[in-house]
mmCIF file of the protein (N, C-alpha, C, O) and its ligand, coordinates in Angstrom:
data_MODEL
# 
_entry.id   MODEL 
# 
loop_
_entity.id 
_entity.type 
_entity.pdbx_number_of_molecules 
1 polymer     1 
2 non-polymer 1 
# 
_entity_poly.entity_id                      1 
_entity_poly.type                           'polypeptide(L)' 
_entity_poly.nstd_linkage                   no 
_entity_poly.nstd_monomer                   no 
_entity_poly.pdbx_seq_one_letter_code       MKCKHQFQGHADGVTCLLCGFHLTQDEYVKIMKSKNKEKQDKSRKEGSK 
_entity_poly.pdbx_seq_one_letter_code_can   MKCKHQFQGHADGVTCLLCGFHLTQDEYVKIMKSKNKEKQDKSRKEGSK 
_entity_poly.pdbx_strand_id                 A 
# 
loop_
_entity_poly_seq.entity_id 
_entity_poly_seq.num 
_entity_poly_seq.mon_id 
_entity_poly_seq.hetero 
1 1  MET n 
1 2  LYS n 
1 3  CYS n 
1 4  LYS n 
1 5  HIS n 
1 6  GLN n 
1 7  PHE n 
1 8  GLN n 
1 9  GLY n 
1 10 HIS n 
1 11 ALA n 
1 12 ASP n 
1 13 GLY n 
1 14 VAL n 
1 15 THR n 
1 16 CYS n 
1 17 LEU n 
1 18 LEU n 
1 19 CYS n 
1 20 GLY n 
1 21 PHE n 
1 22 HIS n 
1 23 LEU n 
1 24 THR n 
1 25 GLN n 
1 26 ASP n 
1 27 GLU n 
1 28 TYR n 
1 29 VAL n 
1 30 LYS n 
1 31 ILE n 
1 32 MET n 
1 33 LYS n 
1 34 SER n 
1 35 LYS n 
1 36 ASN n 
1 37 LYS n 
1 38 GLU n 
1 39 LYS n 
1 40 GLN n 
1 41 ASP n 
1 42 LYS n 
1 43 SER n 
1 44 ARG n 
1 45 LYS n 
1 46 GLU n 
1 47 GLY n 
1 48 SER n 
1 49 LYS n 
# 
loop_
_struct_asym.id 
_struct_asym.entity_id 
A 1 
B 2 
# 
loop_
_chem_comp.id 
_chem_comp.type 
_chem_comp.mon_nstd_flag 
ALA 'L-peptide linking' y 
ARG 'L-peptide linking' y 
ASN 'L-peptide linking' y 
ASP 'L-peptide linking' y 
CYS 'L-peptide linking' y 
GLN 'L-peptide linking' y 
GLU 'L-peptide linking' y 
GLY 'peptide linking'   y 
HIS 'L-peptide linking' y 
ILE 'L-peptide linking' y 
LEU 'L-peptide linking' y 
LYS 'L-peptide linking' y 
MET 'L-peptide linking' y 
PHE 'L-peptide linking' y 
SER 'L-peptide linking' y 
THR 'L-peptide linking' y 
TYR 'L-peptide linking' y 
VAL 'L-peptide linking' y 
ZN  non-polymer         . 
# 
_pdbx_entity_nonpoly.entity_id   2 
_pdbx_entity_nonpoly.name        ? 
_pdbx_entity_nonpoly.comp_id     ZN 
# 
_pdbx_nonpoly_scheme.asym_id         B 
_pdbx_nonpoly_scheme.entity_id       2 
_pdbx_nonpoly_scheme.mon_id          ZN 
_pdbx_nonpoly_scheme.ndb_seq_num     1 
_pdbx_nonpoly_scheme.pdb_seq_num     101 
_pdbx_nonpoly_scheme.auth_seq_num    101 
_pdbx_nonpoly_scheme.pdb_mon_id      ZN 
_pdbx_nonpoly_scheme.auth_mon_id     ZN 
_pdbx_nonpoly_scheme.pdb_strand_id   A 
_pdbx_nonpoly_scheme.pdb_ins_code    . 
# 
loop_
_atom_site.group_PDB 
_atom_site.id 
_atom_site.type_symbol 
_atom_site.label_atom_id 
_atom_site.label_alt_id 
_atom_site.label_comp_id 
_atom_site.label_asym_id 
_atom_site.label_entity_id 
_atom_site.label_seq_id 
_atom_site.pdbx_PDB_ins_code 
_atom_site.Cartn_x 
_atom_site.Cartn_y 
_atom_site.Cartn_z 
_atom_site.occupancy 
_atom_site.B_iso_or_equiv 
_atom_site.pdbx_formal_charge 
_atom_site.auth_seq_id 
_atom_site.auth_comp_id 
_atom_site.auth_asym_id 
_atom_site.auth_atom_id 
_atom_site.pdbx_PDB_model_num 
ATOM   1   N  N  . MET A 1 1  ? 58.045 165.886 150.648 1.00 0.00 ? 1   MET A N  1 
ATOM   2   C  CA . MET A 1 1  ? 59.081 166.238 151.633 1.00 0.00 ? 1   MET A CA 1 
ATOM   3   C  C  . MET A 1 1  ? 59.560 167.672 151.417 1.00 0.00 ? 1   MET A C  1 
ATOM   4   O  O  . MET A 1 1  ? 60.084 168.003 150.354 1.00 0.00 ? 1   MET A O  1 
ATOM   5   N  N  . LYS A 1 2  ? 59.378 168.513 152.419 1.00 0.00 ? 2   LYS A N  1 
ATOM   6   C  CA . LYS A 1 2  ? 59.747 169.915 152.241 1.00 0.00 ? 2   LYS A CA 1 
ATOM   7   C  C  . LYS A 1 2  ? 61.080 170.269 152.880 1.00 0.00 ? 2   LYS A C  1 
ATOM   8   O  O  . LYS A 1 2  ? 61.457 171.440 152.921 1.00 0.00 ? 2   LYS A O  1 
ATOM   9   N  N  . CYS A 1 3  ? 61.795 169.271 153.377 1.00 0.00 ? 3   CYS A N  1 
ATOM   10  C  CA . CYS A 1 3  ? 63.099 169.526 153.989 1.00 0.00 ? 3   CYS A CA 1 
ATOM   11  C  C  . CYS A 1 3  ? 64.070 170.055 152.938 1.00 0.00 ? 3   CYS A C  1 
ATOM   12  O  O  . CYS A 1 3  ? 64.125 169.538 151.821 1.00 0.00 ? 3   CYS A O  1 
ATOM   13  N  N  . LYS A 1 4  ? 64.818 171.063 153.289 1.00 0.00 ? 4   LYS A N  1 
ATOM   14  C  CA . LYS A 1 4  ? 65.777 171.646 152.337 1.00 0.00 ? 4   LYS A CA 1 
ATOM   15  C  C  . LYS A 1 4  ? 67.104 170.899 152.346 1.00 0.00 ? 4   LYS A C  1 
ATOM   16  O  O  . LYS A 1 4  ? 67.995 171.214 151.557 1.00 0.00 ? 4   LYS A O  1 
ATOM   17  N  N  . HIS A 1 5  ? 67.244 169.927 153.217 1.00 0.00 ? 5   HIS A N  1 
ATOM   18  C  CA . HIS A 1 5  ? 68.406 169.049 153.262 1.00 0.00 ? 5   HIS A CA 1 
ATOM   19  C  C  . HIS A 1 5  ? 69.735 169.793 153.347 1.00 0.00 ? 5   HIS A C  1 
ATOM   20  O  O  . HIS A 1 5  ? 70.256 170.285 152.346 1.00 0.00 ? 5   HIS A O  1 
ATOM   21  N  N  . GLN A 1 6  ? 70.258 169.861 154.538 1.00 0.00 ? 6   GLN A N  1 
ATOM   22  C  CA . GLN A 1 6  ? 71.625 170.358 154.696 1.00 0.00 ? 6   GLN A CA 1 
ATOM   23  C  C  . GLN A 1 6  ? 72.513 169.149 154.885 1.00 0.00 ? 6   GLN A C  1 
ATOM   24  O  O  . GLN A 1 6  ? 72.583 168.589 155.979 1.00 0.00 ? 6   GLN A O  1 
ATOM   25  N  N  . PHE A 1 7  ? 73.186 168.745 153.833 1.00 0.00 ? 7   PHE A N  1 
ATOM   26  C  CA . PHE A 1 7  ? 73.945 167.519 153.859 1.00 0.00 ? 7   PHE A CA 1 
ATOM   27  C  C  . PHE A 1 7  ? 75.319 167.717 154.477 1.00 0.00 ? 7   PHE A C  1 
ATOM   28  O  O  . PHE A 1 7  ? 76.014 168.696 154.203 1.00 0.00 ? 7   PHE A O  1 
ATOM   29  N  N  . GLN A 1 8  ? 75.690 166.754 155.322 1.00 0.00 ? 8   GLN A N  1 
ATOM   30  C  CA . GLN A 1 8  ? 77.038 166.721 155.870 1.00 0.00 ? 8   GLN A CA 1 
ATOM   31  C  C  . GLN A 1 8  ? 77.716 165.461 155.356 1.00 0.00 ? 8   GLN A C  1 
ATOM   32  O  O  . GLN A 1 8  ? 77.149 164.370 155.418 1.00 0.00 ? 8   GLN A O  1 
ATOM   33  N  N  . GLY A 1 9  ? 78.919 165.616 154.854 1.00 0.00 ? 9   GLY A N  1 
ATOM   34  C  CA . GLY A 1 9  ? 79.626 164.484 154.257 1.00 0.00 ? 9   GLY A CA 1 
ATOM   35  C  C  . GLY A 1 9  ? 80.187 163.526 155.296 1.00 0.00 ? 9   GLY A C  1 
ATOM   36  O  O  . GLY A 1 9  ? 80.628 163.928 156.373 1.00 0.00 ? 9   GLY A O  1 
ATOM   37  N  N  . HIS A 1 10 ? 80.156 162.247 154.938 1.00 0.00 ? 10  HIS A N  1 
ATOM   38  C  CA . HIS A 1 10 ? 80.785 161.211 155.750 1.00 0.00 ? 10  HIS A CA 1 
ATOM   39  C  C  . HIS A 1 10 ? 81.617 160.329 154.840 1.00 0.00 ? 10  HIS A C  1 
ATOM   40  O  O  . HIS A 1 10 ? 81.608 160.491 153.620 1.00 0.00 ? 10  HIS A O  1 
ATOM   41  N  N  . ALA A 1 11 ? 82.325 159.411 155.435 1.00 0.00 ? 11  ALA A N  1 
ATOM   42  C  CA . ALA A 1 11 ? 83.129 158.483 154.629 1.00 0.00 ? 11  ALA A CA 1 
ATOM   43  C  C  . ALA A 1 11 ? 82.237 157.639 153.728 1.00 0.00 ? 11  ALA A C  1 
ATOM   44  O  O  . ALA A 1 11 ? 82.636 157.281 152.619 1.00 0.00 ? 11  ALA A O  1 
ATOM   45  N  N  . ASP A 1 12 ? 81.031 157.319 154.194 1.00 0.00 ? 12  ASP A N  1 
ATOM   46  C  CA . ASP A 1 12 ? 80.153 156.428 153.434 1.00 0.00 ? 12  ASP A CA 1 
ATOM   47  C  C  . ASP A 1 12 ? 79.028 157.178 152.745 1.00 0.00 ? 12  ASP A C  1 
ATOM   48  O  O  . ASP A 1 12 ? 78.068 156.556 152.290 1.00 0.00 ? 12  ASP A O  1 
ATOM   49  N  N  . GLY A 1 13 ? 79.122 158.505 152.657 1.00 0.00 ? 13  GLY A N  1 
ATOM   50  C  CA . GLY A 1 13 ? 78.077 159.250 151.955 1.00 0.00 ? 13  GLY A CA 1 
ATOM   51  C  C  . GLY A 1 13 ? 77.775 160.551 152.673 1.00 0.00 ? 13  GLY A C  1 
ATOM   52  O  O  . GLY A 1 13 ? 78.663 161.163 153.266 1.00 0.00 ? 13  GLY A O  1 
ATOM   53  N  N  . VAL A 1 14 ? 76.524 160.971 152.619 1.00 0.00 ? 14  VAL A N  1 
ATOM   54  C  CA . VAL A 1 14 ? 76.117 162.208 153.272 1.00 0.00 ? 14  VAL A CA 1 
ATOM   55  C  C  . VAL A 1 14 ? 74.838 161.971 154.066 1.00 0.00 ? 14  VAL A C  1 
ATOM   56  O  O  . VAL A 1 14 ? 74.041 161.092 153.738 1.00 0.00 ? 14  VAL A O  1 
ATOM   57  N  N  . THR A 1 15 ? 74.655 162.767 155.114 1.00 0.00 ? 15  THR A N  1 
ATOM   58  C  CA . THR A 1 15 ? 73.436 162.697 155.915 1.00 0.00 ? 15  THR A CA 1 
ATOM   59  C  C  . THR A 1 15 ? 72.886 164.099 156.085 1.00 0.00 ? 15  THR A C  1 
ATOM   60  O  O  . THR A 1 15 ? 73.646 165.034 156.336 1.00 0.00 ? 15  THR A O  1 
ATOM   61  N  N  . CYS A 1 16 ? 71.572 164.262 155.953 1.00 0.00 ? 16  CYS A N  1 
ATOM   62  C  CA . CYS A 1 16 ? 70.932 165.552 156.170 1.00 0.00 ? 16  CYS A CA 1 
ATOM   63  C  C  . CYS A 1 16 ? 70.917 165.859 157.664 1.00 0.00 ? 16  CYS A C  1 
ATOM   64  O  O  . CYS A 1 16 ? 70.464 165.044 158.468 1.00 0.00 ? 16  CYS A O  1 
ATOM   65  N  N  . LEU A 1 17 ? 71.410 167.032 158.028 1.00 0.00 ? 17  LEU A N  1 
ATOM   66  C  CA . LEU A 1 17 ? 71.447 167.420 159.435 1.00 0.00 ? 17  LEU A CA 1 
ATOM   67  C  C  . LEU A 1 17 ? 70.052 167.714 159.965 1.00 0.00 ? 17  LEU A C  1 
ATOM   68  O  O  . LEU A 1 17 ? 69.828 167.671 161.174 1.00 0.00 ? 17  LEU A O  1 
ATOM   69  N  N  . LEU A 1 18 ? 69.110 168.012 159.073 1.00 0.00 ? 18  LEU A N  1 
ATOM   70  C  CA . LEU A 1 18 ? 67.779 168.457 159.490 1.00 0.00 ? 18  LEU A CA 1 
ATOM   71  C  C  . LEU A 1 18 ? 66.818 167.284 159.677 1.00 0.00 ? 18  LEU A C  1 
ATOM   72  O  O  . LEU A 1 18 ? 66.056 167.270 160.644 1.00 0.00 ? 18  LEU A O  1 
ATOM   73  N  N  . CYS A 1 19 ? 66.835 166.301 158.776 1.00 0.00 ? 19  CYS A N  1 
ATOM   74  C  CA . CYS A 1 19 ? 65.861 165.215 158.852 1.00 0.00 ? 19  CYS A CA 1 
ATOM   75  C  C  . CYS A 1 19 ? 66.510 163.847 158.960 1.00 0.00 ? 19  CYS A C  1 
ATOM   76  O  O  . CYS A 1 19 ? 65.810 162.849 159.132 1.00 0.00 ? 19  CYS A O  1 
ATOM   77  N  N  . GLY A 1 20 ? 67.833 163.777 158.863 1.00 0.00 ? 20  GLY A N  1 
ATOM   78  C  CA . GLY A 1 20 ? 68.507 162.494 159.013 1.00 0.00 ? 20  GLY A CA 1 
ATOM   79  C  C  . GLY A 1 20 ? 68.524 161.657 157.747 1.00 0.00 ? 20  GLY A C  1 
ATOM   80  O  O  . GLY A 1 20 ? 68.950 160.503 157.775 1.00 0.00 ? 20  GLY A O  1 
ATOM   81  N  N  . PHE A 1 21 ? 68.066 162.222 156.638 1.00 0.00 ? 21  PHE A N  1 
ATOM   82  C  CA . PHE A 1 21 ? 68.036 161.524 155.357 1.00 0.00 ? 21  PHE A CA 1 
ATOM   83  C  C  . PHE A 1 21 ? 69.451 161.168 154.925 1.00 0.00 ? 21  PHE A C  1 
ATOM   84  O  O  . PHE A 1 21 ? 70.330 162.029 154.900 1.00 0.00 ? 21  PHE A O  1 
ATOM   85  N  N  . HIS A 1 22 ? 69.672 159.912 154.587 1.00 0.00 ? 22  HIS A N  1 
ATOM   86  C  CA . HIS A 1 22 ? 71.019 159.455 154.240 1.00 0.00 ? 22  HIS A CA 1 
ATOM   87  C  C  . HIS A 1 22 ? 71.124 159.120 152.766 1.00 0.00 ? 22  HIS A C  1 
ATOM   88  O  O  . HIS A 1 22 ? 70.232 158.500 152.188 1.00 0.00 ? 22  HIS A O  1 
ATOM   89  N  N  . LEU A 1 23 ? 72.223 159.538 152.169 1.00 0.00 ? 23  LEU A N  1 
ATOM   90  C  CA . LEU A 1 23 ? 72.500 159.216 150.770 1.00 0.00 ? 23  LEU A CA 1 
ATOM   91  C  C  . LEU A 1 23 ? 73.925 158.711 150.657 1.00 0.00 ? 23  LEU A C  1 
ATOM   92  O  O  . LEU A 1 23 ? 74.804 159.136 151.406 1.00 0.00 ? 23  LEU A O  1 
ATOM   93  N  N  . THR A 1 24 ? 74.149 157.807 149.724 1.00 0.00 ? 24  THR A N  1 
ATOM   94  C  CA . THR A 1 24 ? 75.526 157.480 149.374 1.00 0.00 ? 24  THR A CA 1 
ATOM   95  C  C  . THR A 1 24 ? 76.081 158.621 148.531 1.00 0.00 ? 24  THR A C  1 
ATOM   96  O  O  . THR A 1 24 ? 75.327 159.470 148.056 1.00 0.00 ? 24  THR A O  1 
ATOM   97  N  N  . GLN A 1 25 ? 77.384 158.640 148.347 1.00 0.00 ? 25  GLN A N  1 
ATOM   98  C  CA . GLN A 1 25 ? 77.974 159.733 147.564 1.00 0.00 ? 25  GLN A CA 1 
ATOM   99  C  C  . GLN A 1 25 ? 77.462 159.692 146.127 1.00 0.00 ? 25  GLN A C  1 
ATOM   100 O  O  . GLN A 1 25 ? 77.240 160.741 145.522 1.00 0.00 ? 25  GLN A O  1 
ATOM   101 N  N  . ASP A 1 26 ? 77.271 158.488 145.573 1.00 0.00 ? 26  ASP A N  1 
ATOM   102 C  CA . ASP A 1 26 ? 76.742 158.376 144.215 1.00 0.00 ? 26  ASP A CA 1 
ATOM   103 C  C  . ASP A 1 26 ? 75.350 158.995 144.108 1.00 0.00 ? 26  ASP A C  1 
ATOM   104 O  O  . ASP A 1 26 ? 75.059 159.741 143.173 1.00 0.00 ? 26  ASP A O  1 
ATOM   105 N  N  . GLU A 1 27 ? 74.497 158.672 145.080 1.00 0.00 ? 27  GLU A N  1 
ATOM   106 C  CA . GLU A 1 27 ? 73.134 159.199 145.056 1.00 0.00 ? 27  GLU A CA 1 
ATOM   107 C  C  . GLU A 1 27 ? 73.152 160.716 145.223 1.00 0.00 ? 27  GLU A C  1 
ATOM   108 O  O  . GLU A 1 27 ? 72.384 161.434 144.583 1.00 0.00 ? 27  GLU A O  1 
ATOM   109 N  N  . TYR A 1 28 ? 74.028 161.183 146.078 1.00 0.00 ? 28  TYR A N  1 
ATOM   110 C  CA . TYR A 1 28 ? 74.135 162.624 146.320 1.00 0.00 ? 28  TYR A CA 1 
ATOM   111 C  C  . TYR A 1 28 ? 74.540 163.351 145.043 1.00 0.00 ? 28  TYR A C  1 
ATOM   112 O  O  . TYR A 1 28 ? 73.980 164.395 144.708 1.00 0.00 ? 28  TYR A O  1 
ATOM   113 N  N  . VAL A 1 29 ? 75.512 162.795 144.339 1.00 0.00 ? 29  VAL A N  1 
ATOM   114 C  CA . VAL A 1 29 ? 75.958 163.414 143.082 1.00 0.00 ? 29  VAL A CA 1 
ATOM   115 C  C  . VAL A 1 29 ? 74.828 163.437 142.070 1.00 0.00 ? 29  VAL A C  1 
ATOM   116 O  O  . VAL A 1 29 ? 74.641 164.428 141.363 1.00 0.00 ? 29  VAL A O  1 
ATOM   117 N  N  . LYS A 1 30 ? 74.068 162.343 141.999 1.00 0.00 ? 30  LYS A N  1 
ATOM   118 C  CA . LYS A 1 30 ? 72.952 162.284 141.054 1.00 0.00 ? 30  LYS A CA 1 
ATOM   119 C  C  . LYS A 1 30 ? 71.926 163.369 141.363 1.00 0.00 ? 30  LYS A C  1 
ATOM   120 O  O  . LYS A 1 30 ? 71.451 164.048 140.453 1.00 0.00 ? 30  LYS A O  1 
ATOM   121 N  N  . ILE A 1 31 ? 71.583 163.537 142.636 1.00 0.00 ? 31  ILE A N  1 
ATOM   122 C  CA . ILE A 1 31 ? 70.594 164.543 143.027 1.00 0.00 ? 31  ILE A CA 1 
ATOM   123 C  C  . ILE A 1 31 ? 71.093 165.943 142.709 1.00 0.00 ? 31  ILE A C  1 
ATOM   124 O  O  . ILE A 1 31 ? 70.336 166.773 142.206 1.00 0.00 ? 31  ILE A O  1 
ATOM   125 N  N  . MET A 1 32 ? 72.341 166.206 142.994 1.00 0.00 ? 32  MET A N  1 
ATOM   126 C  CA . MET A 1 32 ? 72.882 167.539 142.712 1.00 0.00 ? 32  MET A CA 1 
ATOM   127 C  C  . MET A 1 32 ? 72.865 167.815 141.218 1.00 0.00 ? 32  MET A C  1 
ATOM   128 O  O  . MET A 1 32 ? 72.570 168.929 140.785 1.00 0.00 ? 32  MET A O  1 
ATOM   129 N  N  . LYS A 1 33 ? 73.187 166.783 140.428 1.00 0.00 ? 33  LYS A N  1 
ATOM   130 C  CA . LYS A 1 33 ? 73.169 166.971 138.975 1.00 0.00 ? 33  LYS A CA 1 
ATOM   131 C  C  . LYS A 1 33 ? 71.764 167.248 138.482 1.00 0.00 ? 33  LYS A C  1 
ATOM   132 O  O  . LYS A 1 33 ? 71.566 168.146 137.663 1.00 0.00 ? 33  LYS A O  1 
ATOM   133 N  N  . SER A 1 34 ? 70.773 166.491 138.968 1.00 0.00 ? 34  SER A N  1 
ATOM   134 C  CA . SER A 1 34 ? 69.395 166.673 138.502 1.00 0.00 ? 34  SER A CA 1 
ATOM   135 C  C  . SER A 1 34 ? 68.868 168.030 138.940 1.00 0.00 ? 34  SER A C  1 
ATOM   136 O  O  . SER A 1 34 ? 68.080 168.646 138.223 1.00 0.00 ? 34  SER A O  1 
ATOM   137 N  N  . LYS A 1 35 ? 69.293 168.509 140.116 1.00 0.00 ? 35  LYS A N  1 
ATOM   138 C  CA . LYS A 1 35 ? 68.864 169.842 140.562 1.00 0.00 ? 35  LYS A CA 1 
ATOM   139 C  C  . LYS A 1 35 ? 69.414 170.913 139.640 1.00 0.00 ? 35  LYS A C  1 
ATOM   140 O  O  . LYS A 1 35 ? 68.703 171.849 139.273 1.00 0.00 ? 35  LYS A O  1 
ATOM   141 N  N  . ASN A 1 36 ? 70.683 170.776 139.264 1.00 0.00 ? 36  ASN A N  1 
ATOM   142 C  CA . ASN A 1 36 ? 71.277 171.758 138.363 1.00 0.00 ? 36  ASN A CA 1 
ATOM   143 C  C  . ASN A 1 36 ? 70.564 171.746 137.013 1.00 0.00 ? 36  ASN A C  1 
ATOM   144 O  O  . ASN A 1 36 ? 70.367 172.792 136.395 1.00 0.00 ? 36  ASN A O  1 
ATOM   145 N  N  . LYS A 1 37 ? 70.176 170.544 136.560 1.00 0.00 ? 37  LYS A N  1 
ATOM   146 C  CA . LYS A 1 37 ? 69.490 170.434 135.282 1.00 0.00 ? 37  LYS A CA 1 
ATOM   147 C  C  . LYS A 1 37 ? 68.155 171.174 135.342 1.00 0.00 ? 37  LYS A C  1 
ATOM   148 O  O  . LYS A 1 37 ? 67.796 171.897 134.412 1.00 0.00 ? 37  LYS A O  1 
ATOM   149 N  N  . GLU A 1 38 ? 67.424 170.989 136.438 1.00 0.00 ? 38  GLU A N  1 
ATOM   150 C  CA . GLU A 1 38 ? 66.146 171.681 136.582 1.00 0.00 ? 38  GLU A CA 1 
ATOM   151 C  C  . GLU A 1 38 ? 66.324 173.181 136.469 1.00 0.00 ? 38  GLU A C  1 
ATOM   152 O  O  . GLU A 1 38 ? 65.545 173.861 135.800 1.00 0.00 ? 38  GLU A O  1 
ATOM   153 N  N  . LYS A 1 39 ? 67.357 173.697 137.126 1.00 0.00 ? 39  LYS A N  1 
ATOM   154 C  CA . LYS A 1 39 ? 67.601 175.139 137.103 1.00 0.00 ? 39  LYS A CA 1 
ATOM   155 C  C  . LYS A 1 39 ? 67.885 175.598 135.676 1.00 0.00 ? 39  LYS A C  1 
ATOM   156 O  O  . LYS A 1 39 ? 67.385 176.634 135.237 1.00 0.00 ? 39  LYS A O  1 
ATOM   157 N  N  . GLN A 1 40 ? 68.693 174.815 134.955 1.00 0.00 ? 40  GLN A N  1 
ATOM   158 C  CA . GLN A 1 40 ? 69.034 175.199 133.586 1.00 0.00 ? 40  GLN A CA 1 
ATOM   159 C  C  . GLN A 1 40 ? 67.792 175.200 132.711 1.00 0.00 ? 40  GLN A C  1 
ATOM   160 O  O  . GLN A 1 40 ? 67.587 176.123 131.923 1.00 0.00 ? 40  GLN A O  1 
ATOM   161 N  N  . ASP A 1 41 ? 66.943 174.148 132.847 1.00 0.00 ? 41  ASP A N  1 
ATOM   162 C  CA . ASP A 1 41 ? 65.731 174.071 132.049 1.00 0.00 ? 41  ASP A CA 1 
ATOM   163 C  C  . ASP A 1 41 ? 64.825 175.275 132.325 1.00 0.00 ? 41  ASP A C  1 
ATOM   164 O  O  . ASP A 1 41 ? 64.252 175.859 131.405 1.00 0.00 ? 41  ASP A O  1 
ATOM   165 N  N  . LYS A 1 42 ? 64.708 175.630 133.595 1.00 0.00 ? 42  LYS A N  1 
ATOM   166 C  CA . LYS A 1 42 ? 63.858 176.750 133.970 1.00 0.00 ? 42  LYS A CA 1 
ATOM   167 C  C  . LYS A 1 42 ? 64.347 178.053 133.356 1.00 0.00 ? 42  LYS A C  1 
ATOM   168 O  O  . LYS A 1 42 ? 63.562 178.818 132.796 1.00 0.00 ? 42  LYS A O  1 
ATOM   169 N  N  . SER A 1 43 ? 65.644 178.298 133.464 1.00 0.00 ? 43  SER A N  1 
ATOM   170 C  CA . SER A 1 43 ? 66.177 179.569 132.967 1.00 0.00 ? 43  SER A CA 1 
ATOM   171 C  C  . SER A 1 43 ? 66.042 179.609 131.446 1.00 0.00 ? 43  SER A C  1 
ATOM   172 O  O  . SER A 1 43 ? 65.876 180.681 130.863 1.00 0.00 ? 43  SER A O  1 
ATOM   173 N  N  . ARG A 1 44 ? 66.113 178.449 130.807 1.00 0.00 ? 44  ARG A N  1 
ATOM   174 C  CA . ARG A 1 44 ? 65.937 178.426 129.355 1.00 0.00 ? 44  ARG A CA 1 
ATOM   175 C  C  . ARG A 1 44 ? 64.524 178.843 128.994 1.00 0.00 ? 44  ARG A C  1 
ATOM   176 O  O  . ARG A 1 44 ? 64.319 179.654 128.090 1.00 0.00 ? 44  ARG A O  1 
ATOM   177 N  N  . LYS A 1 45 ? 63.540 178.283 129.707 1.00 0.00 ? 45  LYS A N  1 
ATOM   178 C  CA . LYS A 1 45 ? 62.146 178.622 129.408 1.00 0.00 ? 45  LYS A CA 1 
ATOM   179 C  C  . LYS A 1 45 ? 61.894 180.115 129.624 1.00 0.00 ? 45  LYS A C  1 
ATOM   180 O  O  . LYS A 1 45 ? 61.246 180.778 128.815 1.00 0.00 ? 45  LYS A O  1 
ATOM   181 N  N  . GLU A 1 46 ? 62.426 180.624 130.741 1.00 0.00 ? 46  GLU A N  1 
ATOM   182 C  CA . GLU A 1 46 ? 62.209 182.030 131.048 1.00 0.00 ? 46  GLU A CA 1 
ATOM   183 C  C  . GLU A 1 46 ? 62.862 182.916 129.986 1.00 0.00 ? 46  GLU A C  1 
ATOM   184 O  O  . GLU A 1 46 ? 62.336 183.965 129.614 1.00 0.00 ? 46  GLU A O  1 
ATOM   185 N  N  . GLY A 1 47 ? 64.029 182.460 129.509 1.00 0.00 ? 47  GLY A N  1 
ATOM   186 C  CA . GLY A 1 47 ? 64.752 183.247 128.522 1.00 0.00 ? 47  GLY A CA 1 
ATOM   187 C  C  . GLY A 1 47 ? 64.061 183.259 127.165 1.00 0.00 ? 47  GLY A C  1 
ATOM   188 O  O  . GLY A 1 47 ? 64.220 184.211 126.400 1.00 0.00 ? 47  GLY A O  1 
ATOM   189 N  N  . SER A 1 48 ? 63.288 182.201 126.853 1.00 0.00 ? 48  SER A N  1 
ATOM   190 C  CA . SER A 1 48 ? 62.683 182.109 125.525 1.00 0.00 ? 48  SER A CA 1 
ATOM   191 C  C  . SER A 1 48 ? 61.449 182.983 125.397 1.00 0.00 ? 48  SER A C  1 
ATOM   192 O  O  . SER A 1 48 ? 60.966 183.177 124.281 1.00 0.00 ? 48  SER A O  1 
ATOM   193 N  N  . LYS A 1 49 ? 60.920 183.516 126.479 1.00 0.00 ? 49  LYS A N  1 
ATOM   194 C  CA . LYS A 1 49 ? 59.714 184.331 126.431 1.00 0.00 ? 49  LYS A CA 1 
ATOM   195 C  C  . LYS A 1 49 ? 59.980 185.717 125.856 1.00 0.00 ? 49  LYS A C  1 
ATOM   196 O  O  . LYS A 1 49 ? 59.061 186.528 125.748 1.00 0.00 ? 49  LYS A O  1 
HETATM 197 ZN ZN . ZN  B 2 .  ? 66.605 166.801 155.071 1.00 0.00 2 101 ZN  A ZN 1 
# 
C-alpha cells in the first residue's frame, strides 16, 4: 500500500481522506509510535557510520 494516509480524526477513531482506511484511536497511536521508532532506528544507523 503506497497511500501516505492523511488521517482525519473522528469520535470513534481516524479515517484516511485518501483511501478511506479506518483505524481506531488505539491503532492510530500504535502506528504513529512504530513510525517514530523506525525513524529513530534509521538515524541511529546513519549516525554510527
Ligand atoms: Zn490512505
